[in-house]
N, C-alpha and C positions, 0 to 999 in steps of 0.2 A: 270264561277265561281259561279254565282247564282245557277245553277242547282245543284252544288255540296255541297253547304252550307246545305240543308235540309237533304241529305243523310247522312252527316257527324254527324248532330245533333240529326238523328233519333235514332242511336244507343244509344246516352246518355241519351235521354229523350223522349221516344215515345208518352207519354201523360203527362199533367201537373200533373194530381194526383198520379203518381209514385213518387212525392215528398214525399208523405206521408211515404214512407217507411224509409226515412234519420233519422229523429229524433229517431224514435223507435230503429233503429239499433244502433244510438250512445248512447241511453240509455243501450241495451242489451250489446254492446261491452264493456262499461265500468263496466256493472254490475257485472258479473263474476269475473272481476279482483278486484273489491272493495270489493267483499265479501272474497276473499283470502287475501287481506290486513288488512281487519278487524279481521280475524283469527290471521294473524300476530301480529296485534297490541295488540291482547288480550293474546299473548305469546301461541298461540296454535300452532299445529304441522301439518306436510304435511298428517298426516294419518287423521286427522278429515276432511281437505279437501277431500282427497280421500273418505272418508265415504260419504260426502255430494254429491260428483259428482256420486258415484254409485247409491245413491238413486234417483238423479235427472235423471240419464239415464234410470234406470228401470221405473220410472214414465214416462219418454218421451215415451218410447217403448210402454207400455200399452195404454197411452192416445193417441198414434198416431193411433191404430187401432180403438179406439172410435171416434176420430173426423173424421177418414176416412168414418166410417158408417155414422155418423151424416152428413157428406158433402154429400153423395150419397142421403140420405134420405131428407135433408132440404137444398135447394139452397141458404142459407143467407149467402152468402159471406161477406157481409158488416157487418152484426151483428157478425159474427165470429171475425172479426178483431177487432171491438169495444170490445168484450168481452176480447180478447187477450191483447189488448194494455190498456185498463182501469184496467185490472187485475193485468198487469205488474205494473202500477202507484199504485195501492193500496198494493202490495207487497213491493215495495220499501218504501213506506211511513211507513208501519208497522215495518219494520226493523230499522228503525232509532233509536226509543228509546230501543229497545231489546238487552240486553247482554247475553242472554242465548244461548248455542250453540244448544240446542235441538229446539228451536224456530226456529233457523236459519235453522236447518235441514228441518222442516216442511215447513217453506216459501220456501226454495229452491226447495224443491219436487213439490211445488204447481207450481212453475214457471215450472217445467217439465211438470206439467200437462196440463198448458195454451199453452205452445209454439207450439205444433202441429195444435192448432186452428188457428193461424195466417198463419202458412206454409200452410196449406191445402187450406185457403181460399184465400190467394194471388196468388198461383200458378193457381188455378181454376179460379179465377178472370180474370187474363190475359189470359187463355186459351180461356175464354168464351167472352172476350171484344175484342180481336183482332183476324183479319182474319188468315189464315194460313200463307199468305204472311209477314204479320207484326208481327208474334210471334217471329222470331229471334232477331228482334230489340227490341221487348218488354221486352223479357226476358235479353237481355243485358243490357238495362236499370235498369231492376230489380235488375240484380247484381252490376251494378255499383252504384246503389243507397245504396244497403247494405255496400258496400265496403267504399264510402263516409261517410256513417254514422259510420263504424266502427273508420275510421280515426277521425272523429269528437269527438266521443267520447272518445278516448284517449286523444286528445288534451284537451278537456274540464277536464278530470281528472288530467292532468299534471298541467294545469294552476291552477286548484283550489287548488292543493296540494302546488304549489308554492306560492300561495297567503294566503292560511290557512292551519294551521297544524291539522286542526280537520277534520277526513274523514267521519264521519257519515252525516253531512249535505249534503254531496255530493249526498246521496241517494235521498234526495229532488230534486236536480236538475234533475236527472234521471227520477225521477217520472213526473216531469214538461214536459221532452222531450217525454215521452211516451203519455201523455195527449195532445201534440200537435199533434202527429200523429193521435190521436183519433178523435180530431177536423178536421182534414184535410179529413180523410176518412167519417166522418159525412156530411161535406159540400160538399166534391167533388167527392164522389164514390156512384154509384147505382149498385144495382145487375143486371147482363144482364138477357134480357128475355129468353134466352136458357139456358137450364140446361145440365151440363156435370157431369158424375160420377167422382169420385176422380181417379178410374183406368185410366180414359182417359188420364191422364198426361204421363202414359207408352207409349201410343201410338203416342205421339206427340215428335219428335226427339228435338226441342229446349227445350219443357218443361221438358223432361227426363234429358236433359244436366244440366239444372238448378237445379232440385231436386238433382241429384247426386253430384253436387258440394258440396264442405265442407262449411258449416256454418262460415262465416267470424267472427261473433260476438261470437259463442259459441264454436269454435275451435272444432268442432266434425261434423260427419256426418250425416246429417239431414235425418232420414230413410225415404223411401217411403212409403206412407201411403196405405196399401193393402186392400183386402176384409178380414174380420174376418176368412173366411173359408180358406185363406191361411195360417192361424195359427192354427185354432182350428176346429174340433177335429184332432188326430192322426198326429200331425206335423210330428214326427219322420218317421212314415210309407212313409208319403207322400215325406219327404226329401229325404230318400232312394230310393224311386221309381224314383223321378226325377234324382237322380245322376246316377243310373242304366242306364236310358235313355240318359244320357248326356255324358256317360263314353267314348265315342269316339269323343266328341266334346270339345271346347275349355273352356266351361261355367265353368266347376268345377275348373279349373285351375285360371280362372279369380276370381271366389268367394275365393279360398284359398289364393291368392296373395292379393286381397283386405281386407282379413280378417287380414293377417299379417300386412299390412300396416296400418289398421285402429287401431289395437291392438298396434303397436309400436307409433303410433301418441298420443293415450291416455297415455301411459307410459311415454311419454317425457312431454307432456302439463299438465299434474296434478302436476307433481314436480317442472315444471320449474320456476314458480313465487317465490317458497319458496327457491329454489337454488339461485336466483337472490338476495334476501333478505339476506341470510345467506353469499353470495359473497361481502356484503356492499353495494348494489345499494339502493337508497333512493327510497321511494314510488312514488314520482314523476319521478324519473329516471325510474322505471319499466312501467309506463305508457307510456313514452316517446318509450321504446324498442318495446312496442306493437304497436305503432303508425308507427315505422319503418317497422314492419311485415305487417300491413294492406296497407301501401303506396306501398311497393313492390307487394304486390298482385293486387293493382290498376292499376300498370304498366304492370304486367306480364299477366293478363287476356287478355287484347287486343291482345297481340302479340301471345298468346297460339294457335290462330285458324291459323294464317300464318305459326307458326313453324310446326304444326301439318300437314299442307297441302305439306310443303316443305320436311320434314323429315319422315312424317308418324307417325301415333297415338302410334303405339307399340314401336318405337324408343322414342318417347318423354316420354311414361311412365317410361321406363327403365332409361333415363336420370334423370328425375326428381325424380326418386326413390333414384339414385345414390347421387344427389344433397342433398336429406333430410338424407340420411344416412351421408354423410360427414359432415353436419351440427350438428347432433347428436354425432357424435364422436369428433367432435371439442370442443363441450361445456364439454363433458366428459374429453377430454384433458386439458381445462382451471383449473379444480379441482386439477390437478397435479402440478400446478405451484403456490407455495404460494405468490408470489410476485403480482399475479393478483387479490388478495382479496382487494377490496376497490379501490377508485380512479378512474381516467377517463379512465385509460387502460381497465380494466374489462368492464366497460360501454360500450366503443366503441367496443370492441371484441365482445360483445354480441349482441349490436345493429346492427351489420354487418351479424352476422351470423343467427341472427333471421329475419333478411330482406332477407337474401338467403332462409331460410326455407319458408318464404312467398311466395317468387318467385317460389320456387319448388312445393309447393301445389296448386298455381294457373295453373302451367303447368301439373301438374298430374291431376288434378280435370278434365280439359278439356279433355286431352287425354284418361284418363281412362274411361269417359263417352262415347266417342266415340268407344272404344273398346268393352265396354259392349253393346252398342246399337247395334253394328255390329253383335254381337253374339245373340242378342234377336230379330232381325229382322224375320219378319214373323213367331214369336213364341208367347206363351201365355206369354206375357211380365208382365202382373199383376200378375200371379203366381210365375214367376221366381224372380221378384222383391221382393215378400214377402219373399221368401227364403234369398235372398241377404240382406234384411233389418233384417231378423233374426239375421243372421249372424253379421251384424254391430252391433246390439245391444249387442252381446255377446261381441264382441271385446271392445265396449265402457265399460262395465261394468266389465269385467275381467281387462281391461287394467287400469282402474281407481283404482280397488283394489290391483292390484299388485304394481302399481306406488306407493301407500302409504306404502304398506308393504316393498317393496324393498329399498325405501328412508328412512324409518324411522328405520327400523332394520338393513338395510345395510349402503347405502351411496347414494347419488344423482349421484356419477361417475358409480356405479353398475346399477342404472336405466338407465341412458343414453346409458350405453354400451349395455345391452339387448335390449334397443330400436334400437338401430344401428344394432346389429346382427339380429333382426327381418327383418328389411328392406333388409338386405343382403340375407337372406334365402328367401325372396319373389322374388329376380330378376330371379332365373331360372325357379321360376313358371311363370313369364311374358314372359320369351323366349319360355317355351313349349307351352304356350298358342297361342303364335304367330305361331309357327311351325303347332300346330294342326288346327288353322284356314287356313293355306296354305294348308295343305293336304286335308281339308274338301273342299276347292274352287276347287283344281284341281281334286280331286275325282269326283265332281259334273259335270266336263266336260267330256263328251263322247269322247272316244278315236277317232283318224281318222280311217276311213274305210280302210280296207286292199286292197291290188292289187294295 
């Protein structure tokens, strides 16, 4: 029994300083939702949030390249984390007195600029601080701290709105949480003596899986930070050359299926909070529905590894995609029932569906990471992941824009239906990718000698 306890807790907290990621994830988990509620409180529309998200995603992509370059050139992981967390706190405080939507756009774009600093530094810090044997437990701890932080942020928002009707001071609480993470980093983290480039994450299976998982707090795929030459110049020619080289492999199919998945996710997520408000759910209730999603992710992530081992990563990718699709179509169906507007029934239905979506994204993230890593093995992972990130960025920007347009000029029902159809279209692509992998694997085996 005594020998089993350290192993059990190793995956939960590999080092005490990993606790630093809990408060800041609580802050970021509640921040995006708080901004949406501020827009709603000011009688804003979903298309305004779609514009803010589009600018945020654009800044995130460009800043990812810049922070990746800086991470390679300057091994200052601790300082980059401090810049990220203190910067978040400053932005949250600046937003408290502001009522201008233009100012909100500028500050939320600044959040997109700062976010990759912490993403890059935290992943490289773990890669440098832990041995190869310790890394799976370290990255598991990192993900668990992110999920716990997201749950905590949702609960902070719920209890704050239950006790206070004023939303803006909540941003001060979120600033304090970000500063708490900065203090823990300042006191408990030191830069590792060895230096690794940002692209080294692509060569580490545990690190790659962590980077390819969806951000619990931001509800989007955090892009892999590539080398600048993976983007500029002549991205179009490089992309076409890569695709011609890969035409007989499964990678283009994986890229296409992932693009549709990310596009559908952004279509749904950008409009979902505004739909909940239109359905008569209170701001506190919206926070609680998000807690259901994060809690489901927390339970599903540990189970995803064993499910992948038992059923295979390809099957789990398809199953989780079907679950996500069912959730999107169920929410679209809620809009067809007038009796579901307002009251506890619509709250319970959305809490259950959003928990299902949280479970599905956890399963999908683990399984799709393994499928992609299998295709990247013994390949130029950095360059190929640069292309994957570019496609993910396109999905984030186009998905946010389309979500706002479809919901504002059409309806939430139309947006959710389109999101569900996008996932349905991705299913045959995942099946084709599985067959392409099998053909490549079988073709690599020499036929038995005749006679």
